[in-house]
C-alpha positions in Angstrom: 17.8 200.7 -55.8 15.7 199.4 -52.9 18.6 197.1 -51.9 21.1 200.0 -52.0 18.7 202.3 -49.9 18.3 199.5 -47.4 22.1 199.1 -47.1 22.5 202.8 -46.7 20.0 202.7 -43.8 21.9 199.7 -42.3 25.2 201.6 -42.5 23.8 204.7 -40.9 22.3 202.5 -38.1 25.7 201.0 -37.6 27.3 204.4 -37.5 25.0 205.7 -34.9 24.6 202.7 -32.6 26.6 202.4 -29.4 28.2 199.0 -29.4 27.5 198.1 -25.8 27.0 194.4 -26.4 30.3 193.2 -27.8 32.5 190.9 -25.7 36.0 191.2 -27.1 39.5 190.8 -25.8 39.6 194.4 -24.6 36.3 195.0 -22.7 34.5 198.0 -23.9 32.8 200.4 -21.6 29.0 199.8 -22.2 28.4 203.5 -21.8 31.0 204.6 -24.3 29.8 207.6 -26.5 31.6 206.4 -29.6 31.4 203.3 -31.7 34.4 200.8 -31.8 36.3 199.5 -34.8 35.0 196.0 -34.4 36.9 192.9 -35.5 36.6 192.9 -39.3 38.1 195.1 -41.9 34.7 196.2 -43.0 33.8 197.3 -39.4 37.1 199.3 -39.3 36.1 200.9 -42.6 32.7 201.8 -41.2 34.4 203.3 -38.1 36.8 205.3 -40.3 33.8 206.5 -42.4 31.9 207.4 -39.2 34.9 209.5 -37.9 35.3 211.2 -41.3 31.7 212.2 -41.4 31.9 213.4 -37.8 35.0 215.6 -38.5 33.3 217.0 -41.6 30.2 217.8 -39.6 32.3 219.4 -36.8 34.2 221.6 -39.2 31.0 222.7 -40.9 29.4 223.5 -37.5 32.4 225.5 -36.4 32.4 227.4 -39.7 28.6 228.1 -39.7 28.2 229.0 -36.0 31.5 230.9 -36.0 30.3 233.2 -38.7 26.9 233.5 -37.0 28.4 234.4 -33.6 30.9 236.8 -35.2 28.1 238.6 -37.0 26.0 238.8 -33.8 28.9 240.1 -31.8 30.6 242.6 -34.1 27.7 243.6 -36.5 25.0 244.3 -34.0 22.9 247.4 -34.1 24.3 248.6 -30.7 27.7 249.0 -32.3 26.2 251.3 -35.0 26.5 248.9 -37.8 24.2 249.6 -40.7 22.6 246.5 -42.3 23.2 245.9 -46.0 20.2 246.2 -48.3 20.1 243.6 -51.1 17.7 241.0 -52.2 19.9 238.6 -54.2 23.5 237.9 -55.0 24.7 235.8 -57.8 28.0 235.1 -56.1 26.3 233.9 -52.9 23.9 231.8 -54.8 26.8 230.0 -56.6 28.8 229.7 -53.3 26.1 228.1 -51.3 25.2 225.7 -54.1 28.7 224.6 -55.3 30.4 224.3 -51.8 27.8 221.9 -50.3 27.8 219.9 -53.6 31.6 219.4 -53.3 31.3 218.5 -49.7 28.6 215.9 -50.5 30.7 214.4 -53.3 33.7 214.2 -50.9 31.5 212.3 -48.4 29.8 210.1 -51.0 33.0 208.6 -52.6 34.3 206.8 -49.4 30.7 206.0 -48.4 29.9 204.3 -51.7 33.3 202.4 -51.6 32.4 201.0 -48.2 28.8 200.1 -49.2 30.0 198.2 -52.3 32.6 196.3 -50.2 29.8 195.4 -47.7 27.8 193.9 -50.6 30.5 191.8 -52.0 29.7 188.3 -50.6 31.3 186.5 -53.5 33.7 183.5 -53.2 33.1 182.6 -49.5 35.0 180.0 -47.7 32.0 179.0 -45.7 28.2 179.6 -46.1 25.7 179.6 -43.2 22.0 179.9 -43.5 20.6 182.0 -40.7 16.9 181.6 -40.2 14.9 183.7 -37.8 12.1 181.9 -35.9 10.0 183.3 -33.1 12.0 183.6 -31.0 15.3 181.9 -31.7 17.8 181.5 -34.6 18.4 178.5 -36.7 21.9 178.0 -38.1 22.7 175.5 -41.0 26.2 175.0 -42.3 25.5 174.4 -46.0 28.7 172.4 -46.7 28.8 170.2 -43.7 25.3 169.2 -42.8 25.4 170.6 -39.3 22.3 172.6 -38.2 20.8 173.6 -34.9 18.7 176.1 -33.1 20.1 178.8 -30.8 17.9 180.3 -28.1 18.0 182.5 -25.0 19.9 180.9 -22.1 19.2 183.6 -19.5 17.4 182.0 -16.5 13.7 182.9 -16.2 14.3 183.9 -12.5 16.8 186.6 -13.7 14.1 188.0 -16.0 11.5 188.0 -13.2 14.0 189.7 -10.9 14.2 186.7 -8.5 17.9 186.3 -9.1 20.7 188.8 -9.7 21.2 189.6 -13.4 24.3 188.0 -14.9 27.1 189.7 -16.8 25.5 188.9 -20.1 21.9 189.3 -19.2 19.6 188.6 -22.2 22.7 188.2 -24.4 23.5 184.5 -23.8 22.3 181.5 -25.7 22.4 177.7 -25.3 24.2 177.1 -28.6 26.2 179.9 -30.1 27.1 180.2 -33.8 30.7 179.1 -34.3 32.9 180.3 -37.2 36.6 180.2 -38.1 38.7 183.3 -38.1 40.5 184.7 -41.2 37.9 182.9 -43.4 35.2 184.6 -45.5 31.9 183.6 -44.0 28.7 184.3 -46.0 25.5 184.5 -44.1 22.2 183.8 -46.1 19.6 185.4 -43.9 15.9 184.6 -44.0 12.9 183.9 -41.7 10.2 181.3 -41.4 7.5 183.5 -39.8 7.8 187.3 -39.4 10.5 189.9 -40.1 13.5 189.6 -37.9 16.9 191.3 -38.2 20.3 189.6 -37.5 22.7 192.1 -36.0 26.3 191.7 -34.8 27.9 195.2 -34.4 31.5 194.0 -34.1 31.1 192.5 -37.6 29.3 195.6 -39.0 26.5 193.1 -40.1 22.9 194.0 -39.7 20.6 192.3 -42.2 16.8 191.8 -42.2 15.5 188.3 -42.2 12.3 188.4 -44.4 10.0 185.4 -44.8 10.1 184.2 -48.4 13.3 186.1 -49.2 17.1 185.6 -48.7 19.4 188.5 -47.9 23.1 188.0 -47.7 26.0 189.4 -45.6 29.5 188.4 -44.9 32.4 188.8 -42.5 36.0 187.9 -42.1 36.7 187.9 -38.4 40.3 188.8 -37.5 40.3 188.0 -33.8 39.1 184.9 -31.9 36.6 185.7 -29.3 32.9 185.9 -28.3 30.7 188.5 -30.1 27.2 189.3 -29.2 24.2 190.9 -31.0 20.5 190.9 -31.1 17.4 190.7 -33.2 16.8 194.5 -34.1 13.3 194.1 -35.7 10.2 194.2 -33.5 9.2 190.6 -34.1 6.6 189.9 -31.4 6.1 189.7 -27.7 9.5 188.0 -27.1 11.5 190.3 -29.4 13.8 191.3 -26.5 14.7 187.6 -25.8 16.3 186.8 -29.2 20.0 187.4 -28.8 22.8 186.4 -31.2 26.1 185.0 -29.9 29.0 184.2 -32.3 32.2 182.4 -31.2 35.1 182.9 -33.6 37.7 180.2 -33.2 41.2 179.5 -34.6 40.9 177.2 -37.7 42.2 174.1 -35.9 39.8 174.6 -32.9 36.9 175.2 -35.4 37.6 172.0 -37.3 37.7 170.1 -34.0 34.4 171.6 -33.0 32.8 170.8 -36.4 34.0 167.2 -36.1 32.3 167.0 -32.7 29.1 168.3 -34.1 29.0 165.8 -36.8 29.6 163.0 -34.4 26.8 164.3 -32.1 24.5 164.5 -35.1 25.3 160.9 -36.1 24.8 159.7 -32.5 21.5 161.5 -32.2 20.2 160.0 -35.4 21.2 156.5 -34.2 19.5 157.1 -30.8 16.3 158.3 -32.6 16.2 155.2 -34.7 16.5 153.2 -31.5 13.7 155.1 -29.9 11.5 154.6 -32.8 11.4 150.9 -32.1 10.3 151.5 -28.5 6.9 152.4 -27.0 6.5 154.8 -24.1 4.1 154.2 -21.3 1.5 156.8 -20.6 3.4 157.8 -17.4 6.6 158.2 -19.3 5.0 160.2 -22.1 3.2 162.5 -19.7 6.4 163.2 -17.6 8.5 163.9 -20.7 5.7 165.8 -22.5 5.2 168.2 -19.5 8.9 169.1 -19.6 8.8 169.7 -23.3 5.6 171.7 -23.1 6.9 174.0 -20.3 10.1 174.6 -22.2 8.7 175.2 -25.7 4.8 175.8 -25.6 3.9 177.4 -22.2 5.2 180.9 -23.2 2.3 181.2 -25.6 -0.3 178.7 -24.5 0.3 179.2 -20.8 1.3 176.5 -18.3 -2.4 175.8 -17.6 -3.2 175.4 -21.3 -5.6 178.3 -21.4 -3.6 180.4 -23.8 -4.1 184.2 -24.2 -7.6 185.0 -25.4 -7.5 186.8 -28.8 -3.8 186.2 -29.1 -2.8 182.5 -28.6 -5.5 179.8 -28.7 -6.2 177.6 -25.6 -5.4 173.9 -25.7 -7.5 173.0 -22.7 -10.8 171.7 -24.2 -9.9 172.6 -27.7 -11.0 170.6 -30.7 -7.5 170.0 -31.9 -6.3 168.7 -28.5 -9.3 166.5 -27.8 -10.5 165.2 -31.1 -8.4 165.7 -34.3 -5.2 163.8 -33.5 -3.8 163.8 -37.1 -4.3 167.6 -37.3 -2.6 168.0 -33.9 0.5 166.1 -35.2 0.5 168.1 -38.4 0.5 171.4 -36.5 3.5 170.4 -34.4 5.4 169.2 -37.4 4.6 172.0 -39.9 3.4 174.9 -37.9 0.5 177.2 -38.9 1.2 179.7 -41.8 0.5 183.3 -40.9 0.7 182.8 -37.2 3.3 182.5 -34.4 2.9 178.7 -34.4 6.2 177.4 -35.8 7.3 174.0 -37.1 8.9 171.8 -34.4 10.0 169.1 -36.8 13.6 170.2 -36.7 13.5 171.6 -33.1 12.4 168.5 -31.2 13.1 164.8 -31.6 10.3 162.6 -32.7 9.9 161.0 -29.2 9.6 164.5 -27.7 7.0 165.5 -30.2 5.1 162.4 -29.5 5.3 163.0 -25.7 4.2 166.6 -25.8 1.2 165.8 -28.0 0.3 163.0 -25.6 0.6 165.5 -22.7 -1.6 168.1 -24.4 -4.2 165.5 -25.2 -4.4 164.3 -21.6 -3.6 167.3 -19.4 -5.9 170.0 -17.9 -8.9 167.6 -18.0 -8.6 166.8 -21.7 -8.3 163.1 -20.8 -8.6 161.7 -24.3 -6.5 158.6 -23.4 -4.6 159.0 -26.6 -0.9 157.8 -26.4 1.2 159.0 -29.3 4.4 157.2 -30.1 7.5 158.2 -32.0 6.7 155.8 -34.8 3.4 157.7 -35.3 5.4 161.0 -35.7 7.8 159.2 -38.1 4.9 157.9 -40.2 3.3 161.4 -40.3 6.7 163.0 -41.4 7.0 160.4 -44.2 3.4 160.7 -45.4 2.4 157.2 -44.4 
């Protein structure tokens, strides 16, 4: 029952939301007052359901307000009309009970049909695990071993107003999700920290990502193109910087892309093994670590390492960053449960994790002299 009520809410949200963030073959006016049909059969059904409900509501409004204004105009006291004196009418009671009931049944049948279809994620051609993580999305192709993070690509200077905002401001990512057209794609949606919500309006897909639970959704995209969405659950301070971008490709182009991703993954693993056998100098580790820190850590812990008092802990002079090196490594690898600190084991390479830990232990006056190497991270990951 809770699942059905949740889906009803999701459908109503889809019906009422202006789809201003879809980039399709035919560009949609971002200030359009009506929703579009989208690019899946389900989204077309949702649109038809929306229009049906709208027409029914308009007809009811015309009927109710028509009778009201007719009565006000032609049955007013100034025309000498005498009011009727009665307290109850069995016929009226039956009419205003039966007629709304019939209308609701007429509305419920197509709505239930659409909701049932939205729930049928059986027999997919492709399954992708979508994991929300403050503040990015992680995609894992279950049958192919490909996985990666997708995060905001809008330039910081655009956000700060130093540059003119681009066409897809706050709706562009470094690595979009790629799917084939005319294939049933099942999305298994979850979270590794707080509640997020994965929403692509052109697919009529909006599903909560709850930590510890897996919700599912599906789509068969009929047209190749780029489709944009957002996280629609208030998930923290960077909630507005967590877009979704999906590229739908022809099957041949998709298979070519998938082969490229597998080759890149194999090359990255080979490179990582090579780097494991190498040792960085302190200068190399500090230079690399600073870049990694500014890109991944500075948003919470601040570029000066002082954090935000009461919200995000300081690293400058902290016990973790000046004394407890094993715990420092553990936090980077596994995150901290119940906090915004997430695991970076899958987000960063072992050399990058080693470099950023080295940087945090020697920047801002910490000066521990500790030099962490990739092999130390590898040993911690393997429990050695």
